[in-house]
C-alpha positions, 0 to 999 in steps of 0.5 A, a space after each residue: 500499499 505505500 508503495 502506491 502512495 509512493 507513486 501517488 505522490 512521486 506521479 504529483 510532484 512531477 506535475 507541479 514540475 511541469 506547471 511550473 516550468 512556463 512561470 518559473 520561465 516568464 521569472 526569469 525572462 523578467 529580471 533578466 530584463 531589471 538586470 539588463 534596465 540596471 546596466 547588464 550585459 549578458 551579448 558580452 563576446 566577454 566570456 568572465 563578463 557573462 559569467 559575473 551577470 549570470 550570478 545576479 540572474 540564478 540566485 533571484 530565479 532560486 529564490 523564487 522558486 524557493 518560495 514558490 515551494 514553500 507557499 505550495 506545501 502551505 497550500 498544500 497542508 491547509 487542504 490537509 494534503 497528508 500524501 497517505 490515503 
């Protein structure tokens, strides 16, 4: 019986992950535009400048992803989801 719950948990994880891909891409685009407005040069041919600009892009994306994951987990807990029957 627990094996079936693990499969449903995996299905929930995969479906939620796939559902949030477009949202994260939109947020990444917004963050990139904000960084460009602040003077970041993503189109630079210098690899060191490119790497320097990617770090301020990656950090906010991860922070937003973790915030969304926390909000989602709180919403699931509020609705009584325990992952078991």
